C-alpha positions as CSV (number, residue, x, y, z in Angstrom):
1,X,89.7,163.0,145.8
2,X,87.7,162.4,149.0
3,X,85.9,159.1,149.8
4,X,82.6,158.8,148.1
5,X,81.2,156.4,150.7
6,X,80.4,157.6,154.2
7,X,83.1,156.3,156.5
8,X,83.5,153.0,154.4
9,X,86.9,153.1,152.7
10,X,86.8,149.3,152.3
11,X,84.5,149.6,149.3
12,X,86.9,151.8,147.3
13,X,89.9,149.7,148.5
14,X,88.3,146.5,147.2
15,X,87.3,148.1,143.9
16,X,90.8,149.4,143.4
17,X,92.1,145.8,143.9
18,X,90.1,144.6,140.9
19,X,90.4,145.2,137.2
20,X,88.4,148.3,136.2
21,X,85.4,147.9,133.9
22,X,85.8,151.6,132.9
23,X,82.7,152.5,134.9
24,X,83.8,153.6,138.4
25,X,80.2,153.7,139.8
26,X,79.5,150.2,138.6
27,X,82.8,148.9,140.0
28,X,82.0,150.4,143.4
29,X,78.5,149.2,143.5
30,X,79.5,145.7,142.5
31,X,81.6,145.6,145.7
32,X,78.6,146.7,147.7
33,X,76.3,144.2,146.1
34,X,78.8,141.4,146.7
35,X,79.3,142.4,150.4
36,X,77.8,140.2,153.1
37,X,74.9,141.4,155.1
38,X,77.0,142.6,158.0
39,X,79.1,144.8,155.7
40,X,76.0,146.2,154.0
41,X,74.5,147.0,157.4
42,X,77.7,148.7,158.5
43,X,77.7,150.8,155.3
44,X,74.1,151.9,155.9
45,X,74.8,152.6,159.6
46,X,77.8,154.8,158.6
47,X,75.3,157.3,157.2
48,X,74.1,160.1,159.4
49,X,70.5,160.6,160.3
50,X,68.9,163.4,158.3
51,X,68.7,166.6,160.4
52,X,70.1,164.6,163.3
53,X,72.7,165.0,166.0
54,X,75.6,165.2,163.5
55,X,73.9,168.1,161.7
56,X,73.5,169.9,165.0
57,X,77.0,169.3,166.4
58,X,78.8,169.9,163.2
59,X,80.2,166.4,162.8
60,X,78.7,165.7,159.3
61,X,81.1,165.1,156.5
62,X,81.3,168.1,154.2
63,X,79.6,166.1,151.5
64,X,76.7,165.1,153.8
65,X,76.3,168.7,155.1
66,X,76.1,170.1,151.6
67,X,73.6,167.4,150.5
68,X,71.4,167.9,153.5
69,X,71.5,171.7,152.9
70,X,70.5,171.2,149.2
71,X,67.3,169.6,150.4
72,X,66.6,172.4,152.9
73,X,67.4,170.3,156.0
74,X,69.5,173.1,157.4
75,X,66.5,175.4,157.4
76,X,63.8,173.4,159.3
77,X,61.1,175.0,161.3
78,X,60.9,173.8,164.9
79,X,57.9,171.6,164.0
80,X,59.8,170.1,161.0
81,X,62.8,169.4,163.2
82,X,60.7,167.7,165.8
83,X,59.1,165.5,163.1
84,X,62.5,164.5,161.7
85,X,63.6,163.6,165.2
86,X,60.5,161.5,165.8
87,X,60.7,159.7,162.4
88,X,64.4,159.1,162.8
89,X,63.9,157.5,166.1
90,X,60.9,155.4,164.9
91,X,62.8,154.3,161.8
92,X,66.0,153.4,163.7
93,X,63.9,151.4,166.3
94,X,62.1,149.5,163.6
95,X,65.1,148.7,161.3
96,X,68.2,149.1,163.4
97,X,69.8,151.6,161.0
98,X,69.3,155.2,159.9
99,X,66.9,156.2,157.2
100,X,68.9,156.8,154.0
101,X,67.7,158.7,151.0
102,X,69.6,160.7,148.3
103,X,68.9,164.2,149.8
104,X,70.1,165.9,146.6
105,X,67.3,164.3,144.6
106,X,64.6,165.3,147.2
107,X,63.4,168.2,149.3
108,X,62.4,168.2,152.9
109,X,58.7,167.6,152.2
110,X,59.5,164.6,150.0
111,X,62.0,163.2,152.5
112,X,59.4,163.4,155.3
113,X,56.8,161.8,153.1
114,X,59.3,159.0,152.2
115,X,60.2,158.5,155.9
116,X,56.5,158.1,156.8
117,X,55.9,155.7,153.9
118,X,59.0,153.6,154.3
119,X,58.2,152.9,158.0
120,X,55.6,150.4,156.6
121,X,58.2,148.4,154.7
122,X,59.9,145.2,155.7
123,X,63.5,145.2,156.9
124,X,64.9,143.4,153.8
125,X,63.1,145.9,151.5
126,X,64.5,148.8,153.5
127,X,68.1,147.4,153.3
128,X,67.7,147.1,149.5
129,X,66.2,150.7,149.2
130,X,69.0,152.1,151.4
131,X,71.7,150.4,149.3
132,X,70.0,151.8,146.1
133,X,69.9,155.3,147.6
134,X,73.5,155.0,148.6
135,X,74.2,154.2,145.0
136,X,72.5,157.4,143.9
137,X,74.5,159.4,146.5
138,X,77.7,157.9,145.3
139,X,76.8,158.5,141.6
140,X,76.3,162.2,142.3
141,X,79.5,162.5,144.3
142,X,81.4,160.8,141.5
143,X,79.9,163.2,139.0
144,X,81.0,166.1,141.3
145,X,84.6,164.7,141.2
146,X,84.7,163.7,144.8
């Protein structure tokens, strides 16, 4: 079984140190929700930018690469790629972490729309949305047996 959280083994380690509720996803997300703000930000920052540098240089985790591909992010036109780069930079400058969305539940047009829309949110709202989206990513990875 591979890690279900991007570069954040501490979540599974903490969950494994507690009695199980019988719902692995709930146990894992309880750890995330109980984490302090610095840990939550580290978790969010562990996620790659969508159609970003890691996608280009091949350093995405296998799970992230497959998830981005499922949304069509491996097949962008030059204009779409440029828009992703611009929105990624604007989002990171505004919030201090990458835009996170469950790519498997979206397509590239929906992701671009969400990126534009969410740039208008406040930082606390975006932290909450990012954590909720990470929860969806983890739920799907657990269903896949990762």
